[in-house]
PASE-179365 format. One line per 10 residues: their letters; for each residue y, z, x of N, C-alpha, C. Coordinates in Angstrom, 3 decimals. Layout:
BEGIN
a = Y:Z:X:Y:Z:X:Y:Z:X  ...
//
This chain:
BEGIN
mharhnaalt = -1.189:0.000:0.845:0.000:0.000:0.000:1.246:0.000:0.885  2.242:-0.788:0.530:3.458:-0.860:1.318:4.182:0.483:1.298  4.977:0.699:2.351:5.719:1.958:2.448:6.641:2.143:1.257  7.259:1.042:0.784:8.182:1.174:-0.350:7.441:1.573:-1.615  6.186:1.111:-1.768:5.405:1.506:-2.933:5.017:2.974:-2.838  4.707:3.445:-1.632:4.423:4.869:-1.436:5.632:5.715:-1.807  6.817:5.256:-1.388:8.039:6.004:-1.691:8.293:6.030:-3.197  8.100:4.897:-3.855:8.287:4.833:-5.306:7.287:5.737:-6.016  6.035:5.743:-5.534:5.007:6.590:-6.137:5.349:8.061:-5.985  5.913:8.429:-4.831:6.344:9.815:-4.608:7.388:10.229:-5.635
allaaalfga = 8.389:9.349:-5.853:9.441:9.653:-6.827:8.880:9.745:-8.244  7.955:8.854:-8.591:7.370:8.870:-9.939:6.497:10.103:-10.151  5.798:10.529:-9.118:4.991:11.746:-9.239:5.890:12.961:-9.429  7.035:12.983:-8.727:8.011:14.058:-8.935:8.491:14.068:-10.376  8.755:12.877:-10.921:9.204:12.765:-12.312:8.121:13.230:-13.280  6.867:12.875:-12.992:5.770:13.265:-13.882:5.608:14.777:-13.936  5.673:15.433:-12.782:5.533:16.894:-12.757:6.689:17.571:-13.478  7.901:17.064:-13.254:9.058:17.656:-13.920:9.014:17.401:-15.423  8.663:16.178:-15.812:8.605:15.848:-17.231:7.569:16.656:-17.983  6.452:16.958:-17.318:5.388:17.724:-17.975:5.784:19.173:-18.204
ttplaktllg = 6.822:19.636:-17.512:7.239:21.033:-17.623:7.751:21.366:-19.023  8.434:20.418:-19.657:9.058:20.702:-20.953:8.039:21.063:-22.031  7.005:20.216:-22.282:6.034:20.627:-23.301:5.238:21.861:-22.917  4.972:22.048:-21.619:4.264:23.250:-21.192:5.116:24.490:-21.434  6.421:24.347:-21.208:7.317:25.467:-21.478:7.295:25.837:-22.953  7.192:24.824:-23.801:7.169:25.072:-25.243:5.943:25.872:-25.642  4.802:25.615:-24.993:3.571:26.328:-25.344:3.548:27.741:-24.771  4.256:27.937:-23.652:4.179:29.224:-22.953:5.292:30.199:-23.309  6.502:29.672:-23.532:7.662:30.541:-23.488:8.576:30.429:-24.692  8.014:30.176:-25.841:8.863:29.983:-27.008:9.687:31.189:-27.390
slspfmvasl = 9.273:32.373:-26.984:9.967:33.592:-27.410:10.985:34.093:-26.399  11.132:33.422:-25.252:12.030:33.902:-24.205:13.387:33.219:-24.279  14.402:33.888:-23.753:15.739:33.313:-23.724:15.781:32.161:-22.717  16.677:31.189:-22.920:16.758:30.047:-21.997:16.997:30.463:-20.546  17.874:31.456:-20.314:18.140:31.872:-18.938:16.918:32.539:-18.315  16.131:33.267:-19.103:14.913:33.878:-18.577:13.893:32.804:-18.229  13.782:31.789:-19.080:12.874:30.672:-18.794:13.273:30.007:-17.482  14.567:29.699:-17.345:15.054:29.040:-16.135:14.798:29.900:-14.904  15.047:31.205:-15.019:14.880:32.082:-13.856:13.427:32.154:-13.414  12.493:32.256:-14.363:11.079:32.347:-14.002:10.575:31.037:-13.412
fylgsgvgla = 11.034:29.920:-13.949:10.651:28.624:-13.390:11.156:28.488:-11.953  12.432:28.804:-11.738:12.997:28.680:-10.394:12.349:29.666:-9.421  12.146:30.921:-9.873:11.527:31.906:-8.993:10.088:31.529:-8.669  9.364:30.986:-9.641:8.007:30.503:-9.383:8.009:29.416:-8.330  9.001:28.543:-8.424:9.167:27.487:-7.428:9.430:28.068:-6.044  10.427:28.969:-5.958:10.809:29.526:-4.665:9.719:30.371:-4.031  9.107:31.268:-4.812:8.078:32.157:-4.277:6.836:31.357:-3.886  6.426:30.437:-4.738:5.241:29.620:-4.441:5.410:28.811:-3.168  6.574:28.197:-3.012:6.829:27.399:-1.813:6.965:28.281:-0.581  7.526:29.484:-0.747:7.638:30.409:0.384:6.248:30.776:0.914
igilfqrlrr = 5.312:31.009:0.006:3.935:31.305:0.419:3.331:30.090:1.126  3.594:28.894:0.587:3.091:27.677:1.214:3.658:27.472:2.611  4.953:27.747:2.772:5.599:27.610:4.086:4.995:28.593:5.082  4.724:29.824:4.633:4.146:30.844:5.504:2.773:30.406:6.011  1.921:29.945:5.103:0.591:29.481:5.502:0.698:28.276:6.427  1.625:27.383:6.137:1.820:26.191:6.956:2.212:26.562:8.380  3.101:27.523:8.531:3.572:27.908:9.856:2.528:28.714:10.623  1.699:29.473:9.911:0.633:30.207:10.586:-0.395:29.263:11.196  -0.549:28.090:10.604:-1.528:27.112:11.087:-0.988:26.274:12.231  0.326:26.247:12.431:0.904:25.413:13.473:0.755:26.052:14.846
tagerqnenr = 0.672:25.189:15.851:0.637:25.668:17.227:2.047:26.055:17.662  2.130:26.723:18.812:3.445:27.122:19.322:4.327:25.909:19.569  3.736:24.831:20.089:4.496:23.603:20.344:5.012:22.979:19.059  4.182:22.982:18.019:4.606:22.422:16.737:5.723:23.249:16.119  5.640:24.575:16.242:6.706:25.427:15.708:8.014:25.212:16.466  7.900:24.951:17.763:9.092:24.726:18.575:9.781:23.417:18.188  9.009:22.407:17.802:9.571:21.093:17.497:9.881:20.880:16.020  9.554:21.846:15.168:9.784:21.641:13.736:11.278:21.507:13.439  11.568:20.715:12.407:12.987:20.491:12.093:13.575:21.685:11.353  14.722:22.122:11.817:15.428:23.260:11.221:16.789:22.806:10.712
iqvwelpwll = 17.232:23.427:9.646:18.533:23.089:9.081:19.616:23.456:10.082  20.485:22.494:10.379:21.543:22.699:11.351:22.767:23.341:10.682  23.600:23.982:11.499:24.784:24.675:10.971:25.685:23.708:10.204  25.871:22.494:10.745:26.776:21.538:10.088:26.218:21.039:8.754  24.902:21.244:8.520:24.291:20.816:7.263:24.389:21.881:6.166  24.700:23.105:6.549:24.721:24.205:5.578:25.688:23.977:4.415  26.914:23.461:4.662:27.801:23.220:3.513:27.195:22.265:2.484  26.491:21.223:2.956:25.847:20.293:2.026:24.771:21.002:1.209  23.940:21.803:1.888:22.858:22.505:1.201:23.401:23.551:0.233  24.379:24.328:0.675:24.958:25.343:-0.204:25.646:24.703:-1.404
gaiaaggiag = 26.302:23.562:-1.172:26.919:22.845:-2.284:25.895:22.352:-3.277  24.761:21.848:-2.772:23.697:21.380:-3.652:23.121:22.523:-4.482  22.894:23.670:-3.833:22.351:24.827:-4.553:23.341:25.321:-5.603  24.628:25.386:-5.234:25.644:25.860:-6.176:25.757:24.928:-7.377  25.738:23.612:-7.117:25.902:22.642:-8.206:24.658:22.543:-9.076  23.485:22.361:-8.435:22.269:22.103:-9.202:21.479:23.326:-9.594  21.576:24.406:-8.788:20.774:25.586:-9.085:21.511:26.663:-9.847  22.848:26.641:-9.796:23.632:27.679:-10.467:24.485:27.086:-11.594  25.396:26.161:-11.239:26.310:25.612:-12.248:25.573:24.794:-13.299  24.660:23.916:-12.862:23.954:23.043:-13.801:23.218:23.797:-14.896
pallmlglst = 22.306:24.720:-14.532:21.589:25.470:-15.576:22.516:26.295:-16.467  23.540:26.931:-15.866:24.446:27.757:-16.665:25.200:26.905:-17.686  25.711:25.765:-17.253:26.431:24.867:-18.167:25.510:24.345:-19.258  24.277:24.011:-18.878:23.331:23.502:-19.872:23.024:24.562:-20.927  22.756:25.794:-20.494:22.416:26.851:-21.444:23.585:27.140:-22.384  24.809:27.143:-21.842:25.981:27.358:-22.688:26.153:26.203:-23.667  25.914:24.988:-23.203:26.037:23.826:-24.082:24.984:23.801:-25.164  23.755:24.175:-24.800:22.656:24.156:-25.772:22.881:25.137:-26.916  23.640:26.196:-26.643:23.836:27.224:-27.665:24.619:26.698:-28.868  25.387:25.616:-28.696:26.175:25.073:-29.811:25.932:23.586:-30.035
tpaatsslll = 24.905:23.025:-29.387:24.650:21.586:-29.483:23.255:21.335:-30.032  23.113:20.458:-31.035:21.786:20.131:-31.547:20.880:19.593:-30.445  19.585:19.875:-30.552:18.634:19.464:-29.522:18.633:17.957:-29.321  18.754:17.193:-30.411:18.733:15.736:-30.303:19.910:15.223:-29.488  21.085:15.777:-29.738:22.272:15.377:-28.981:22.117:15.739:-27.509  21.591:16.925:-27.240:21.390:17.352:-25.854:20.433:16.420:-25.135  19.350:16.025:-25.802:18.380:15.124:-25.184:19.012:13.796:-24.813  19.867:13.295:-25.695:20.567:12.043:-25.392:21.494:12.212:-24.192  22.241:13.307:-24.186:23.229:13.517:-23.134:22.588:13.730:-21.764  21.379:14.297:-21.736:20.725:14.556:-20.455:20.383:13.269:-19.713
nlegvftavi = 20.381:12.131:-20.424:20.179:10.843:-19.755:21.338:10.501:-18.826  22.455:11.207:-18.985:23.617:10.929:-18.148:23.405:11.335:-16.691  22.443:12.226:-16.432:22.238:12.661:-15.053:21.934:11.479:-14.136  21.029:10.605:-14.581:20.691:9.440:-13.770:21.877:8.523:-13.558  22.694:8.366:-14.605:23.882:7.516:-14.513:24.873:8.090:-13.509  25.178:9.385:-13.656:26.144:10.017:-12.758:25.630:10.037:-11.311  24.326:10.262:-11.146:23.742:10.253:-9.801:23.971:8.907:-9.124  23.692:7.832:-9.850:23.855:6.492:-9.283:25.321:6.175:-9.020  26.195:6.513:-9.959:27.630:6.207:-9.794:28.195:6.917:-8.566  27.854:8.205:-8.391:28.341:8.939:-7.219:27.786:8.329:-5.934
awvvfrenvd = 26.493:7.974:-5.961:25.879:7.383:-4.772:26.536:6.058:-4.416  26.823:5.237:-5.429:27.385:3.915:-5.180:28.870:3.968:-4.838  29.614:4.797:-5.564:31.074:4.800:-5.409:31.539:5.725:-4.288  31.013:6.948:-4.253:31.482:7.938:-3.287:30.802:7.759:-1.928  29.475:7.635:-1.934:28.732:7.570:-0.673:28.396:6.142:-0.251  28.868:5.159:-1.003:28.765:3.750:-0.627:27.321:3.297:-0.412  26.409:3.804:-1.209:25.019:3.366:-1.116:24.893:1.950:-1.680  24.080:1.141:-1.031:23.958:-0.254:-1.435:23.356:-0.393:-2.837  23.909:-1.334:-3.597:23.350:-1.672:-4.910:23.539:-3.163:-5.136  22.502:-3.808:-5.669:22.640:-5.209:-6.052:22.375:-5.331:-7.549
lqifigmvai = 22.500:-6.533:-8.073:22.399:-6.739:-9.520:21.048:-6.309:-10.064  19.984:-6.602:-9.334:18.643:-6.260:-9.802:18.461:-4.760:-9.946  18.942:-4.001:-8.955:18.834:-2.542:-9.014:19.697:-1.991:-10.141  20.880:-2.561:-10.323:21.769:-2.115:-11.396:21.118:-2.341:-12.765  20.542:-3.537:-12.965:19.874:-3.830:-14.244:18.681:-2.903:-14.442  17.938:-2.638:-13.368:16.804:-1.729:-13.472:17.240:-0.339:-13.886  18.358:0.134:-13.325:18.886:1.442:-13.685:19.295:1.465:-15.148  19.960:0.406:-15.603:20.375:0.316:-17.005:19.161:0.357:-17.926  18.092:-0.365:-17.551:16.884:-0.403:-18.377:16.235:0.973:-18.486  16.178:1.706:-17.371:15.565:3.033:-17.383:16.385:4.007:-18.234
vaggvalswq = 17.706:3.963:-18.070:18.568:4.845:-18.869:18.486:4.480:-20.346  18.453:3.176:-20.654:18.319:2.737:-22.044:16.993:3.224:-22.631  15.944:3.234:-21.805:14.666:3.768:-22.265:14.760:5.250:-22.590  15.498:5.997:-21.760:15.691:7.415:-22.038:16.464:7.649:-23.319  17.471:6.805:-23.564:18.251:6.913:-24.806:17.368:6.618:-26.008  16.543:5.566:-25.904:15.652:5.206:-27.010:14.660:6.335:-27.286  14.176:6.961:-26.227:13.174:8.017:-26.377:13.743:9.236:-27.095  15.003:9.544:-26.846:15.599:10.759:-27.408:16.497:10.483:-28.612  16.570:9.232:-29.033:17.481:8.876:-30.121:17.013:9.432:-31.463  17.959:10.006:-32.178:17.732:10.421:-33.560:18.984:10.073:-34.353
pgaagvspga = 18.820:9.512:-35.559:19.997:9.158:-36.360:20.892:10.376:-36.575  22.169:10.157:-36.401:23.130:11.236:-36.609:23.271:12.170:-35.434  22.677:11.772:-34.268:22.727:12.652:-33.105:24.027:12.525:-32.317  24.821:11.536:-32.652:26.046:11.316:-31.881:27.084:12.377:-32.213  28.084:12.477:-31.347:29.145:13.441:-31.573:29.517:14.144:-30.286  30.805:14.338:-30.080:31.268:14.977:-28.855:31.914:16.304:-29.228  31.164:17.359:-29.083:31.655:18.703:-29.349:31.880:19.395:-28.016  32.524:20.565:-28.007:32.660:21.304:-26.743:31.307:21.577:-26.090  30.294:21.878:-26.903:28.956:22.103:-26.353:28.391:20.856:-25.706  28.606:19.709:-26.350:28.128:18.447:-25.793:28.817:18.143:-24.464
llvavacvaw = 30.077:18.451:-24.374:30.804:18.240:-23.116:30.236:19.121:-22.004  29.837:20.340:-22.340:29.231:21.221:-21.346:27.907:20.649:-20.839  27.114:20.071:-21.736:25.858:19.438:-21.330:26.147:18.260:-20.400  27.171:17.470:-20.740:27.543:16.332:-19.897:28.003:16.792:-18.516  28.777:17.884:-18.469:29.235:18.410:-17.179:28.055:18.959:-16.382  27.059:19.513:-17.072:25.844:19.960:-16.385:25.166:18.779:-15.696  25.171:17.626:-16.353:24.590:16.419:-15.750:25.373:15.994:-14.512  26.696:16.160:-14.560:27.521:15.874:-13.381:27.136:16.812:-12.239  26.912:18.087:-12.561:26.542:19.073:-11.540:25.222:18.685:-10.879  24.236:18.270:-11.676:22.948:17.870:-11.102:23.069:16.567:-10.315
aidnnltrkv = 23.951:15.684:-10.748:24.176:14.440:-10.005:24.785:14.745:-8.631  25.724:15.685:-8.600:26.302:16.111:-7.318:25.220:16.742:-6.445  24.391:17.577:-7.050:23.270:18.200:-6.342:22.393:17.131:-5.689  22.020:16.099:-6.441:21.146:15.038:-5.921:21.765:14.356:-4.709  23.059:14.066:-4.793:23.724:13.368:-3.701:23.923:14.256:-2.482  24.211:15.530:-2.702:24.374:16.444:-1.573:23.024:16.735:-0.906  21.974:16.810:-1.711:20.641:17.062:-1.152:20.220:15.935:-0.217  20.646:14.717:-0.523:20.311:13.600:0.350:20.837:13.834:1.763  21.964:14.534:1.879:22.566:14.788:3.178:21.694:15.686:4.066  20.795:16.446:3.464:19.934:17.334:4.248:18.461:16.949:4.114
stndamviac = 18.180:15.752:3.604:16.813:15.360:3.276:15.930:15.105:4.484  16.511:15.042:5.708:15.662:14.901:6.889:14.958:16.209:7.227  15.422:17.304:6.672:14.812:18.608:6.943:13.547:18.807:6.128  12.862:19.894:6.428:11.615:20.215:5.740:11.870:20.321:4.234  11.239:19.424:3.471:11.467:19.384:2.027:11.042:20.686:1.360  10.007:21.335:1.874:9.555:22.597:1.288:10.591:23.690:1.469  11.237:23.720:2.634:12.260:24.734:2.889:13.451:24.528:1.962  13.895:23.279:1.809:15.029:22.983:0.929:14.721:23.412:-0.500  13.553:23.003:-1.001:13.177:23.344:-2.374:12.983:24.834:-2.549  12.444:25.508:-1.525:12.231:26.954:-1.588:13.559:27.694:-1.698
lkglvagsvn = 14.516:27.324:-0.860:15.827:27.975:-0.899:16.499:27.763:-2.253  16.426:26.537:-2.763:17.010:26.271:-4.078:16.365:27.139:-5.148  15.052:27.232:-5.109:14.347:28.001:-6.120:14.684:29.478:-6.082  14.708:30.060:-4.883:14.977:31.492:-4.755:16.398:31.842:-5.184  17.376:31.026:-4.756:18.773:31.307:-5.117:18.999:31.091:-6.606  18.577:29.927:-7.114:18.790:29.623:-8.531:18.037:30.604:-9.421  16.805:30.968:-9.019:16.025:31.904:-9.817:16.676:33.277:-9.884  17.188:33.755:-8.745:17.831:35.070:-8.711:19.093:35.096:-9.561  19.902:34.042:-9.449:21.144:33.979:-10.225:20.845:33.932:-11.724  19.908:33.067:-12.109:19.589:32.946:-13.536:18.939:34.218:-14.086
lgialllgah = 18.157:34.908:-13.263:17.559:36.175:-13.703:18.649:37.217:-13.915  19.620:37.265:-13.001:20.729:38.202:-13.173:21.502:37.943:-14.448  21.762:36.658:-14.731:22.479:36.307:-15.963:21.668:36.707:-17.187  20.348:36.424:-17.145:19.487:36.753:-18.289:19.484:38.250:-18.570  19.376:39.065:-17.525:19.343:40.515:-17.704:20.691:41.046:-18.177  21.781:40.468:-17.682:23.112:40.881:-18.133:23.321:40.570:-19.606  22.687:39.498:-20.093:22.823:39.111:-21.497:21.850:39.861:-22.402  21.094:40.799:-21.816:20.226:41.640:-22.635:18.779:41.227:-22.704  18.370:40.223:-21.947:16.972:39.786:-21.971:16.096:40.782:-21.218  14.812:40.775:-21.537:13.847:41.649:-20.868:12.741:40.803:-20.260
lpslgkmaaa = 12.148:41.312:-19.186:11.054:40.593:-18.550:9.867:40.535:-19.501  9.171:39.386:-19.544:8.009:39.261:-20.440:6.797:39.982:-19.853  5.670:39.888:-20.527:4.432:40.483:-20.035:4.020:39.820:-18.726  3.181:40.500:-17.977:2.758:40.001:-16.665:2.064:38.649:-16.786  1.213:38.503:-17.820:0.497:37.243:-18.006:1.441:36.087:-18.290  2.404:36.319:-19.177:3.357:35.262:-19.517:4.267:34.947:-18.333  4.624:35.989:-17.574:5.462:35.777:-16.399:4.721:34.923:-15.360  3.439:35.233:-15.136:2.648:34.480:-14.162:2.499:33.028:-14.600  2.253:32.822:-15.914:2.105:31.456:-16.417:3.404:30.672:-16.247  4.533:31.318:-16.513:5.829:30.658:-16.373:6.114:30.306:-14.925
mltgfagygv = 5.842:31.240:-14.014:6.128:30.991:-12.605:5.212:29.913:-12.031  3.959:29.878:-12.496:3.045:28.827:-12.049:3.507:27.460:-12.535  3.984:27.418:-13.786:4.530:26.169:-14.321:5.752:25.739:-13.517  6.624:26.701:-13.201:7.805:26.389:-12.405:7.455:25.923:-11.008  6.398:26.497:-10.424:5.986:26.094:-9.077:5.624:24.605:-9.050  4.876:24.158:-10.071:4.482:22.748:-10.113:5.620:21.850:-10.582  6.256:22.237:-11.702:7.241:21.368:-12.323:8.599:21.365:-11.671  8.941:22.464:-10.986:10.228:22.547:-10.297:10.051:22.519:-8.773  9.055:23.274:-8.263:8.868:23.381:-6.825:8.258:22.147:-6.188  7.001:21.847:-6.528:6.324:20.681:-5.958:7.085:19.409:-6.314
slvlfvvalr = 7.595:19.353:-7.542:8.371:18.191:-7.972:9.596:17.996:-7.085  10.312:19.082:-6.770:11.512:18.963:-5.945:11.173:18.578:-4.511  10.053:19.084:-3.988:9.621:18.677:-2.650:9.415:17.169:-2.606  8.716:16.636:-3.593:8.480:15.191:-3.660:9.787:14.432:-3.841  10.713:14.994:-4.614:12.010:14.364:-4.841:12.790:14.253:-3.531  12.777:15.318:-2.724:13.494:15.299:-1.448:12.874:14.271:-0.504  11.544:14.197:-0.474:10.869:13.196:0.361:11.257:11.791:-0.095  11.333:11.584:-1.411:11.740:10.280:-1.931:13.187:9.968:-1.557  14.072:10.976:-1.626:15.459:10.784:-1.196:15.514:10.287:0.245  14.670:10.864:1.079:14.627:10.506:2.494:14.266:9.033:2.679
nlgtartgay = 13.408:8.523:1.816:12.868:7.175:1.998:13.483:6.101:1.113  14.140:6.503:0.019:14.662:5.520:-0.936:16.170:5.541:-1.098  16.818:6.648:-0.752:18.226:6.797:-1.076:18.375:7.487:-2.425  19.606:7.843:-2.751:19.850:8.688:-3.927:19.720:7.948:-5.241  20.389:6.807:-5.372:20.417:6.106:-6.652:19.029:5.646:-7.070  18.260:5.109:-6.133:16.922:4.620:-6.468:15.988:5.773:-6.822  16.061:6.862:-6.058:15.239:8.028:-6.386:15.632:8.593:-7.751  16.945:8.659:-8.012:17.415:9.142:-9.312:16.936:8.275:-10.450  16.860:6.966:-10.215:16.384:6.048:-11.263:14.922:6.316:-11.585  14.091:6.426:-10.554:12.674:6.726:-10.796:12.518:8.075:-11.493
fsvapifgva = 13.305:9.058:-11.065:13.188:10.402:-11.639:13.628:10.418:-13.101  14.459:9.458:-13.493:14.941:9.404:-14.874:13.850:9.064:-15.877  12.672:8.649:-15.397:11.579:8.347:-16.333:10.812:9.614:-16.691  11.219:10.765:-16.164:10.514:12.024:-16.431:10.263:12.286:-17.916  11.244:12.029:-18.818:10.996:12.338:-20.234:9.800:11.619:-20.835  9.483:10.415:-20.347:8.363:9.677:-20.921:7.053:10.405:-20.649  6.961:11.058:-19.481:5.769:11.837:-19.164:5.701:13.084:-20.042  6.855:13.687:-20.308:6.879:14.854:-21.173:6.446:14.526:-22.589  6.951:13.412:-23.118:6.574:13.001:-24.474:5.090:12.644:-24.529  4.603:11.948:-23.501:3.186:11.571:-23.473:2.293:12.809:-23.476
lslilwpepp = 2.661:13.836:-22.685:1.873:15.072:-22.672:1.968:15.783:-24.014  3.143:15.740:-24.643:3.297:16.348:-25.975:2.363:15.693:-26.986  2.223:14.375:-26.892:1.344:13.649:-27.818:-0.121:14.019:-27.590  -0.448:14.408:-26.354:-1.811:14.851:-26.062:-2.031:16.267:-26.589  -1.033:17.142:-26.364:-1.163:18.536:-26.809:-1.084:18.664:-28.325  -0.223:17.866:-28.944:-0.060:17.878:-30.393:-0.248:16.448:-30.907  -1.497:16.016:-31.054:-1.806:14.606:-31.352:-1.104:14.095:-32.606  -0.433:12.957:-32.458:0.165:12.241:-33.563:0.443:10.821:-33.090  0.526:9.865:-33.999:0.777:8.478:-33.584:2.140:8.348:-32.915  2.213:7.697:-31.749:3.514:7.497:-31.086:4.443:6.673:-31.975
sllfwvatal = 5.726:6.996:-31.938:6.705:6.260:-32.726:7.015:4.918:-32.071  7.668:4.041:-32.840:8.075:2.751:-32.299:9.035:2.930:-31.135  9.943:3.906:-31.230:10.900:4.139:-30.152:10.205:4.575:-28.863  9.055:5.242:-28.978:8.305:5.619:-27.778:7.868:4.375:-27.022  7.372:3.373:-27.764:6.905:2.146:-27.108:8.083:1.330:-26.588  9.204:1.361:-27.304:10.406:0.670:-26.813:10.867:1.317:-25.508  10.901:2.656:-25.496:11.319:3.377:-24.291:10.373:3.098:-23.131  9.071:3.091:-23.415:8.081:2.823:-22.375:8.282:1.433:-21.774  8.524:0.450:-22.638:8.720:-0.930:-22.168:9.990:-1.035:-21.312  11.074:-0.397:-21.759:12.327:-0.461:-21.011:12.196:0.228:-19.649
malgiwlhir = 11.546:1.394:-19.626:11.374:2.102:-18.364:10.442:1.343:-17.427  9.390:0.749:-17.985:8.485:-0.055:-17.157:9.222:-1.245:-16.552  10.099:-1.867:-17.344:10.908:-2.980:-16.834:11.800:-2.503:-15.688  12.454:-1.357:-15.877:13.323:-0.823:-14.839:12.563:-0.514:-13.558  11.392:0.103:-13.695:10.574:0.421:-12.515:10.142:-0.861:-11.809  9.736:-1.863:-12.571:9.310:-3.144:-11.993:10.440:-3.798:-11.209  11.642:-3.767:-11.775:12.787:-4.359:-11.089:13.074:-3.628:-9.779  12.905:-2.317:-9.779:13.152:-1.547:-8.563:12.070:-1.803:-7.519  10.810:-1.828:-7.955:9.710:-2.006:-7.013:9.754:-3.379:-6.349  10.170:-4.399:-7.099:10.174:-5.750:-6.534:11.449:-6.047:-5.735
erhehphthe = 12.318:-5.064:-5.559:13.537:-5.272:-4.785:13.201:-5.666:-3.348  13.948:-6.610:-2.818:13.832:-6.958:-1.399:15.234:-7.147:-0.834  15.715:-6.116:-0.167:17.050:-6.132:0.422:16.890:-6.376:1.920  17.315:-7.523:2.389:17.081:-7.897:3.778:18.294:-8.620:4.348  18.748:-8.188:5.516:19.871:-8.833:6.197:19.952:-8.285:7.618  20.615:-8.977:8.545:20.799:-8.425:9.890:21.647:-7.149:9.824  21.218:-6.124:10.498:21.960:-4.869:10.500:21.780:-4.177:11.850  22.729:-3.318:12.179:22.724:-2.628:13.465:22.564:-1.131:13.260  21.640:-0.558:14.003:21.469:0.894:14.015:22.284:1.468:15.159  23.184:2.379:14.840:23.950:3.056:15.876:23.104:4.180:16.479
vldhnhphrh = 23.550:4.707:17.607:22.848:5.829:18.236:22.805:7.008:17.259  21.636:7.585:17.096:21.452:8.656:16.111:20.474:9.681:16.661  20.864:10.929:16.633:19.979:12.032:17.008:19.645:12.835:15.765  18.352:12.976:15.488:17.951:13.834:14.380:16.486:14.232:14.544  15.968:14.925:13.551:14.632:15.500:13.642:13.969:15.417:12.276  12.840:14.730:12.205:12.123:14.602:10.937:10.719:14.083:11.225  9.783:14.223:10.282:8.446:13.660:10.485:8.534:12.139:10.609  7.846:11.540:11.592:7.930:10.097:11.787:6.684:9.561:12.483  6.502:8.261:12.379:5.504:7.522:13.143:6.239:6.638:14.141  5.547:6.144:15.117:6.185:5.297:16.127:6.232:3.847:15.636
dehhqhahdf = 7.062:3.633:14.621:7.270:2.292:14.097:8.408:1.633:14.857  8.931:0.526:14.309:9.970:-0.210:15.034:11.261:0.597:15.188  11.456:1.640:14.357:12.658:2.460:14.471:12.455:3.678:15.368  11.229:3.918:15.784:10.939:5.129:16.564:10.163:4.775:17.827  10.803:4.027:18.693:10.219:3.687:19.989:10.866:4.572:21.048  10.271:5.716:21.291:10.844:6.651:22.243:9.736:7.372:23.009  10.109:7.885:24.172:9.179:8.673:24.973:9.271:10.138:24.556  8.324:10.942:25.022:8.293:12.365:24.708:8.493:13.180:25.973  9.215:14.272:25.846:9.387:15.174:26.978:8.441:16.367:26.857  7.360:16.174:26.105:6.349:17.210:25.950:4.991:16.509:25.846
ewdsdephth = 3.919:17.273:26.006:2.575:16.704:25.927:2.259:16.356:24.476  1.899:15.091:24.247:1.663:14.606:22.884:0.231:14.124:22.766  -0.433:14.538:21.690:-1.850:14.198:21.509:-2.050:12.927:20.694  -0.982:12.125:20.505:-1.022:10.851:19.772:-1.206:11.040:18.273  -1.070:12.265:17.803:-1.209:12.517:16.376:0.060:12.074:15.649  -0.078:11.338:14.533:1.052:10.887:13.718:0.719:11.099:12.249  1.768:11.383:11.415:3.168:11.603:11.806:3.345:12.944:12.504  4.376:13.039:13.314:4.681:14.268:14.018:6.192:14.486:13.967  6.602:15.700:14.297:8.013:16.084:14.160:8.542:16.612:15.481  9.683:16.109:15.891:10.386:16.627:17.057:11.773:15.988:17.102
phqhvtitht = 12.733:16.610:17.786:14.048:15.982:17.926:13.915:14.672:18.713  14.564:13.626:18.260:14.476:12.339:18.936:15.779:11.565:18.742  15.990:10.582:19.602:17.202:9.776:19.540:16.855:8.323:19.241  17.643:7.735:18.336:17.546:6.305:18.066:18.591:5.585:18.909  18.154:4.582:19.655:19.106:3.794:20.448:19.669:2.686:19.569  20.740:2.078:20.017:21.347:0.976:19.270:20.386:-0.201:19.217  20.175:-0.734:18.043:19.283:-1.872:17.863:19.800:-2.719:16.708  19.732:-4.023:16.853:20.101:-4.952:15.793:18.882:-5.793:15.432  18.521:-5.782:14.186:17.363:-6.577:13.752:17.479:-6.863:12.256  16.487:-7.592:11.754:16.470:-7.985:10.343:15.115:-7.644:9.739
hahfpdihhr = 15.133:-6.945:8.636:13.901:-6.656:7.902:14.284:-6.092:6.537  13.352:-6.091:5.610:13.597:-5.501:4.292:13.716:-3.989:4.438  14.683:-3.393:3.736:14.887:-1.959:3.884:15.567:-1.373:2.654  15.444:-0.054:2.547:16.132:0.732:1.529:17.284:1.479:2.192  18.188:2.071:1.425:19.217:2.950:2.010:18.629:4.322:2.334  17.622:4.320:3.221:16.965:5.569:3.583:17.742:6.260:4.711  17.135:7.246:5.357:17.854:8.020:6.368:18.194:7.201:7.603  17.562:6.039:7.766:17.848:5.191:8.917:18.717:3.990:8.566  19.021:3.818:7.303:19.771:2.625:6.876:20.923:3.020:5.957  21.869:3.723:6.521:23.038:4.150:5.754:24.278:3.387:6.216
hth = 24.048:2.107:6.511:25.139:1.281:7.005:25.918:0.667:5.841  27.115:0.222:6.147:27.929:-0.473:5.152:27.543:-1.944:5.097  27.994:-2.621:4.048:27.665:-4.034:3.862:28.947:-4.840:3.758
//
């Protein structure tokens, strides 16, 4: 399978895990407050990934621990901004908006996250976009609108505006996370989960909520670990390989997985809009997968650290004993090179056009 197909599959798997969280939450946590649900999901993500990171580091050799990529001081503002926007502001704005906004309207408005993510990536960070990718994004968003459409769901109330601003917060989060995506995806997702979970738990307790039973808490945290934690790890890896707008487009198909799982848990004939949404999202994914962006481009000198193989972009010597195992992680430098090949706006192709 081509590398671009692997990257697309990573993003779609992230979307599937996240999308499946909604119906599972409905079966597990119907009696809990929204902030308590959010806090347990985020804490499950953070704690689960922290345990995974601990086991991972215990298995590494001293040399591997020495060469592992660590978040640099200059990257901290990007990471803290992402956590503040997506882990704190986004959930808080959404919960406040949901309190006065019909569920149907909220579902429609949540499709704006993909739109805002792409617009910020294209306009602010100058990520490449061509007509095919733009049409694919439109098709995926249109599929999300069709999936959540209900007659009479339109209307712009103060609550609806809060939901829309929450989507802006998550779009900012997505774009800022791309800035630190060369780092360990598990560490990034773990930090987001622990901070967002703690903040949302504090808000829930201040509003009078109480912790649920141990069994329900464990079920919620396990759901959050898969739907928020593992999903976010895959999302960060996809950001590294696809860029923000393309990863956001693939992730926007998450609702279709949620609806499909709902139909399995509560069997009923799919509606016509479900099939319309499926067709539109499939069209959008197809347009993205068949993209071929190719032109002469120059790589400037770049020093960074991330898992890599010795492909055409990673032709370097090692200043340590290497057992030829790939992929491997260590600080390395990219020399200036000019060549032509198909590429995405990944961590090695952030050039202007």
